[in-house]
C-alpha positions as a printed Julia matrix, in Angstrom:
393×3 Matrix{Float64}:
   0.01   -0.25   -0.1
   1.22    3.61   -1.03
   0.26    6.29    1.16
   0.92   10.09    2.11
   0.78   11.42    5.49
   0.31   15.03    6.17
   0.21   16.61    9.74
  -2.45   19.13   11.17
  -0.92   22.24   12.72
  -2.18   21.66   16.02
  -0.03   18.21   15.84
  -2.84   16.07   17.24
  -4.21   15.21   13.7
  -2.85   13.06   10.41
  -4.38   12.35    7.48
  -3.48    9.38    5.31
  -3.72    9.98    2.15
  -4.25    6.72   -0.36
  -5.63    6.3    -3.81
  -9.12    4.79   -3.34
  -9.79    1.13   -4.88
 -13.5     2.02   -5.59
 -13.81    5.51   -6.56
 -16.85    7.3    -5.75
 -17.88   10.73   -7.02
 -15.61   13.15   -5.5
 -14.24   10.75   -3.62
 -10.85    9.57   -6.0
  -9.0     9.49   -2.76
  -9.45    7.86    0.68
  -8.72   10.58    3.38
  -8.1     8.66    6.76
  -7.7    11.11    9.83
  -5.63    9.57   12.63
  -5.41   10.53   16.23
  -2.7     8.7    18.82
  -3.06    8.84   22.24
  -0.82    8.07   25.09
  -2.61    4.98   26.24
  -1.68    3.1    22.7
  -4.7     3.7    21.2
  -6.1     5.54   17.81
  -8.84    7.24   16.56
  -9.53    6.91   12.76
 -12.16    8.47   11.27
 -13.28    7.98    7.5
 -16.02    9.19    5.31
 -18.31    7.36    3.35
 -15.45    4.68    3.23
 -16.25    2.57    6.4
 -18.14   -0.03    4.62
 -15.24   -1.16    2.0
 -13.03   -1.9     5.3
 -15.01   -3.29    7.87
 -12.12   -5.03    9.69
 -11.48   -3.81   13.09
  -8.39   -4.27   14.72
  -7.52   -4.32   18.87
  -6.73   -0.7    19.62
  -8.19    1.3    16.47
 -11.42    2.87   17.41
 -13.08    3.86   13.8
 -15.67    6.31   12.82
 -17.67    7.27   10.0
 -20.65    9.8     9.94
 -21.0     9.89    6.09
 -21.25   13.82    5.66
 -21.05   15.17    2.56
 -17.67   16.95    1.94
 -14.62   15.72    3.95
 -13.87   19.21    5.87
 -17.14   18.4     7.5
 -15.61   15.17    8.43
 -12.42   16.45    9.68
 -14.37   19.16   11.79
 -16.38   16.08   13.26
 -12.81   14.41   14.09
 -11.4    17.29   15.55
 -14.44   17.7    18.04
 -13.83   14.42   19.12
 -10.34   14.44   19.69
 -11.08   17.85   21.65
 -13.69   16.05   24.28
 -11.09   12.63   25.18
 -10.09   12.62   28.02
  -6.7    11.05   27.32
  -3.47   12.81   26.32
  -2.74   13.01   22.31
   0.69   11.43   21.24
   2.31   13.97   19.21
   5.15   11.97   18.01
   5.14   11.29   14.27
   7.72    8.2    14.26
   5.44    6.47   16.69
   2.61    6.81   14.49
   4.3     5.23   11.76
   5.6     2.55   14.09
   1.65    1.64   15.22
   0.81    2.12   11.48
   3.37   -0.53   10.1
   2.66   -3.06   13.12
  -1.21   -2.37   12.34
  -0.6    -3.57    8.89
   1.17   -6.71    9.63
  -1.26   -7.6    12.27
  -3.98   -7.52    9.89
  -4.14  -11.16    8.4
  -3.08  -12.94   11.36
  -5.83  -10.95   13.25
  -8.56  -11.94   10.91
  -7.18  -15.47   11.26
  -7.34  -15.75   14.92
 -10.92  -14.3    14.46
 -12.26  -16.55   11.9
 -12.63  -14.35    9.1
 -10.01  -16.12    7.02
  -9.37  -19.48    6.45
  -6.4   -21.3     4.38
  -7.51  -22.9     0.88
  -7.28  -26.63    1.25
  -5.07  -28.51   -0.96
  -3.28  -25.5    -2.3
   0.51  -25.62   -3.03
   0.84  -22.35   -1.43
  -0.51  -20.77    1.44
  -3.68  -18.99    0.2
  -6.41  -17.47    2.31
 -10.17  -16.64    1.52
 -13.04  -15.4     3.27
 -15.14  -17.34    5.53
 -18.96  -17.51    4.32
 -19.74  -15.88    7.48
 -17.6   -12.74    7.08
 -18.15  -12.5     3.43
 -21.95  -12.09    4.03
 -21.36  -10.12    6.96
 -19.23   -7.82    4.63
 -21.31   -7.75    1.77
 -24.57   -6.81    4.15
 -22.07   -3.93    5.71
 -20.74   -2.85    1.9
 -24.29   -2.68    0.67
 -26.03   -0.55    3.6
 -22.81    1.77    3.7
 -22.96    2.22   -0.27
 -26.64    3.31    0.39
 -25.34    5.71    3.19
 -22.77    7.21    1.29
 -25.03    7.44   -2.27
 -27.19    9.9     0.21
 -24.32   11.68    1.07
 -23.19   12.34   -2.31
 -26.88   13.54   -3.01
 -26.44   16.06   -0.78
 -22.9    17.42   -1.74
 -24.87   17.36   -5.39
 -27.07   19.96   -3.86
 -24.27   22.28   -2.51
 -23.38   25.76   -3.43
 -20.35   25.57   -5.4
 -18.42   27.38   -2.88
 -19.06   25.1    -0.1
 -18.2    21.82   -2.21
 -15.03   20.45   -2.04
 -12.74   22.27   -3.73
 -10.77   20.95   -6.69
 -12.91   18.04   -7.3
 -13.56   18.04  -11.33
 -13.89   14.27  -11.91
 -17.31   13.28  -12.9
 -19.82   10.57  -11.48
 -19.19    8.65  -14.56
 -15.33    9.02  -14.25
 -15.7     7.37  -11.28
 -17.94    4.74  -12.54
 -15.64    4.0   -15.2
 -12.56    3.65  -12.73
 -14.15    1.47  -10.41
 -15.66   -0.77  -13.64
 -12.29   -1.4   -14.96
 -10.97   -2.26  -11.21
 -13.4    -4.95  -11.34
 -13.16   -6.22  -14.86
  -8.92   -6.49  -13.69
  -9.94   -8.16  -10.86
 -11.87  -10.58  -13.0
  -9.15  -11.09  -15.14
  -6.83  -11.83  -12.62
  -8.93  -14.41  -10.63
 -10.85  -16.51  -12.99
 -12.7   -19.07  -11.51
 -11.08  -22.72  -11.24
 -12.2   -25.67  -13.74
 -13.02  -27.45  -10.88
 -15.62  -25.05   -9.56
 -17.28  -24.68  -12.63
 -17.7   -28.52  -13.21
 -19.11  -28.14   -9.29
 -21.35  -25.36  -10.24
 -22.6   -27.0   -13.09
 -23.42  -30.34  -11.59
 -25.17  -28.93   -8.53
 -27.32  -26.68  -10.13
 -28.54  -29.45  -12.63
 -29.34  -31.32   -9.84
 -31.25  -28.57   -8.4
 -32.71  -27.81  -11.6
 -33.83  -31.64  -11.66
 -35.42  -31.52   -8.12
 -37.65  -28.1    -8.85
 -38.64  -29.04  -12.24
 -39.66  -32.62  -11.07
 -41.94  -31.0    -8.09
 -42.92  -27.88  -10.76
 -43.7   -30.37  -14.19
 -43.15  -33.55  -13.83
 -40.34  -36.13  -12.85
 -40.45  -38.05  -16.31
 -40.52  -34.81  -18.34
 -37.67  -32.9   -16.69
 -34.88  -34.6   -17.61
 -36.03  -33.83  -20.91
 -36.03  -30.4   -20.67
 -32.62  -30.34  -18.52
 -31.26  -31.82  -21.79
 -32.96  -29.07  -24.32
 -31.3   -26.67  -22.23
 -28.0   -28.03  -22.01
 -27.8   -28.38  -25.97
 -28.7   -25.06  -25.92
 -26.38  -23.65  -23.04
 -23.71  -26.08  -24.82
 -24.08  -24.08  -27.95
 -23.34  -20.61  -26.23
 -20.07  -22.43  -24.63
 -18.71  -23.67  -27.58
 -19.33  -20.35  -29.61
 -17.57  -18.58  -26.82
 -14.56  -20.73  -26.6
 -14.4   -20.41  -30.14
 -14.38  -16.48  -30.33
 -12.02  -16.23  -27.72
 -13.75  -15.39  -25.01
 -12.21  -16.08  -21.29
 -13.47  -17.58  -18.03
 -16.21  -19.38  -19.99
 -18.88  -21.35  -17.55
 -22.39  -22.71  -17.78
 -24.8   -23.29  -15.21
 -28.68  -23.77  -14.52
 -31.2   -22.03  -13.06
 -33.87  -24.0   -11.14
 -36.81  -23.43  -12.74
 -36.13  -20.91  -14.96
 -33.5   -22.44  -17.38
 -29.55  -22.07  -17.93
 -26.84  -19.32  -18.63
 -23.78  -19.68  -20.31
 -21.15  -16.34  -19.0
 -18.05  -15.48  -20.28
 -15.97  -12.29  -20.75
 -14.72  -10.7   -23.75
 -14.74   -6.6   -23.9
 -13.42   -6.8   -27.53
 -15.93   -8.7   -28.63
 -17.43   -7.72  -32.42
 -21.09   -7.7   -33.43
 -20.71  -10.38  -35.58
 -19.19  -12.53  -33.08
 -21.89  -11.97  -30.48
 -24.25  -12.89  -33.1
 -22.45  -16.12  -33.56
 -22.47  -16.74  -30.11
 -26.11  -15.51  -29.37
 -27.43  -17.97  -32.3
 -25.29  -20.95  -31.24
 -27.67  -21.57  -28.48
 -31.1   -21.55  -30.29
 -30.25  -22.88  -33.66
 -28.88  -26.15  -33.36
 -31.67  -27.46  -31.36
 -34.49  -26.09  -34.38
 -32.04  -27.25  -36.78
 -32.07  -30.68  -35.08
 -35.68  -31.04  -34.74
 -36.47  -29.84  -38.04
 -34.22  -32.3   -39.98
 -35.48  -35.15  -37.66
 -39.09  -34.36  -38.36
 -38.54  -34.37  -41.92
 -36.68  -37.5   -41.94
 -39.62  -39.01  -40.0
 -42.52  -37.48  -42.23
 -40.17  -39.01  -45.26
 -40.43  -42.4   -43.69
 -36.65  -42.67  -43.75
 -36.91  -43.28  -39.58
 -39.21  -43.52  -36.54
 -38.17  -41.72  -33.18
 -39.04  -43.27  -30.02
 -41.17  -41.24  -27.52
 -38.9   -40.29  -25.34
 -36.95  -38.67  -28.29
 -39.89  -37.25  -29.97
 -40.52  -35.66  -26.84
 -37.02  -34.38  -26.4
 -37.44  -32.99  -30.45
 -40.35  -30.9   -29.99
 -39.39  -29.8   -26.59
 -36.22  -28.46  -28.48
 -38.29  -26.87  -31.33
 -40.48  -25.34  -29.03
 -38.27  -23.98  -26.3
 -35.31  -22.73  -28.89
 -38.17  -21.11  -31.27
 -39.4   -19.29  -28.43
 -35.92  -18.09  -27.61
 -35.5   -16.55  -30.95
 -38.39  -14.13  -29.67
 -37.01  -10.49  -29.91
 -37.44   -9.74  -26.33
 -34.62   -9.17  -23.92
 -33.17  -11.13  -22.09
 -33.8   -13.79  -24.84
 -31.56  -14.53  -27.75
 -33.45  -13.18  -30.52
 -33.89  -10.01  -28.07
 -29.74   -9.83  -27.92
 -29.27   -9.4   -31.25
 -31.84   -6.66  -32.06
 -29.98   -4.67  -28.93
 -26.87   -5.6   -30.5
 -27.82   -4.4   -33.62
 -30.36   -1.88  -33.16
 -29.18   -0.21  -30.26
 -25.7    -0.92  -29.93
 -24.9     3.12  -30.5
 -28.55    4.25  -28.82
 -28.08    4.11  -25.24
 -31.43    5.41  -24.32
 -33.02    3.3   -26.89
 -31.26    0.58  -25.59
 -32.59    1.3   -22.17
 -36.21    1.73  -23.13
 -36.06   -1.32  -25.2
 -34.93   -3.38  -21.86
 -38.12   -1.44  -20.12
 -40.65   -2.5   -22.87
 -39.16   -6.21  -22.69
 -39.64   -6.05  -19.32
 -43.15   -5.25  -19.26
 -43.88   -7.34  -22.43
 -42.86  -10.45  -20.32
 -44.45   -9.45  -17.11
 -48.02   -9.26  -19.37
 -47.23  -12.05  -21.17
 -46.81  -13.88  -18.18
 -50.04  -12.56  -16.72
 -52.0   -13.16  -19.92
 -50.83  -16.71  -20.37
 -50.7   -17.3   -16.15
 -47.3   -18.49  -16.98
 -44.95  -17.87  -13.31
 -41.75  -18.48  -15.25
 -42.47  -15.65  -17.32
 -43.65  -13.71  -14.42
 -40.42  -14.61  -12.5
 -38.12  -13.73  -15.23
 -39.18  -10.47  -15.73
 -39.21   -9.49  -12.21
 -35.41  -10.6   -12.33
 -34.75   -8.57  -15.43
 -36.42   -5.61  -13.62
 -33.51   -5.72  -10.81
 -31.49   -5.41  -13.59
 -32.61   -1.97  -14.56
 -31.09    0.33  -12.34
 -27.83   -0.95  -13.39
 -28.75   -0.42  -16.97
 -29.59    2.97  -16.36
 -25.94    3.78  -14.55
 -24.52    1.96  -18.17
 -26.49    4.06  -20.32
 -24.89    7.02  -18.38
 -21.43    6.03  -18.77
 -21.91    5.16  -22.34
 -23.51    8.54  -22.75
 -20.28    9.88  -21.12
 -17.64    8.45  -22.91
 -15.93    9.26  -25.68
 -16.11    6.99  -28.97
 -14.48    6.92  -32.09
 -16.59    7.84  -35.31
């Protein structure tokens, strides 16, 4: 970690400045106001950032009031220090010693407190968060982001003279930096093949269990085979076009999902990926039905049920409605450079899916529409980022 330390004129408060790993609007750097006391304790005040570092070390007391500006956070820290009953330590060398000691003790302390555990069967020492710690950190991060957004809304409404001086970064710049950092993180830490196969197998079993209760135990394996063929086509197309970290899993009661990463994918590569899912099933069923109608062969009942399901499911998947593959094709070629239309198309598709589900009394369509609606706020931010990003002609 690289940081600068500045000392206040009162010699009681230091500010530790680091580049923010998750830049926010007007928060491209993290400012941590630190005061050391003679009893070996330290007080540290953050601003709109405590949810990103929820670790607690012995001897450190962390404050974060989620105020609109860091100047207000400094005033609040100074008021707390002035009200303290313990003498302040003004030795800057002692501050550095305590900081380095705390950095060295952080990982061992998290291991002892049960927040970190060693990765089994790893040739080198690797640590990961426990499930309990990860869930707790997630809850803290989500709640903190909500509080930080409220503070951000406040600072946008402040007059220019009271806003943070010298901050010219836009919210889109912060979003872009956060997106690039997140993409780099995924690039450096792809899922292992063992994890992908485990997720694939467990999700398939859950798909069979939910489908057995929902549909029938005899028909759900046929649906699973149709979905596996569909997602397998997406998988192969992604591998052929150079996508990274490709994986396939099933969504119990809903279908399946093939995922991969390629930021430089061309529209034609995306078209191949989208159509590689439904087209093989439609072609296979069409050829089989043509051969049966010509009297060349007769399919057994179970295979005939598979072919019918494959034709129906893949044909419906070509409907021009997002998140279906037909909708993705339409979105890519019509709205690729029209962010507002792309968002409007997503909202329209969400309403169409829910309305179709109501009309057909189909729970799957209604659930898909609701899940898709949860992603609309994210698509709104993507639209804003897209509009703020300069593109070549």
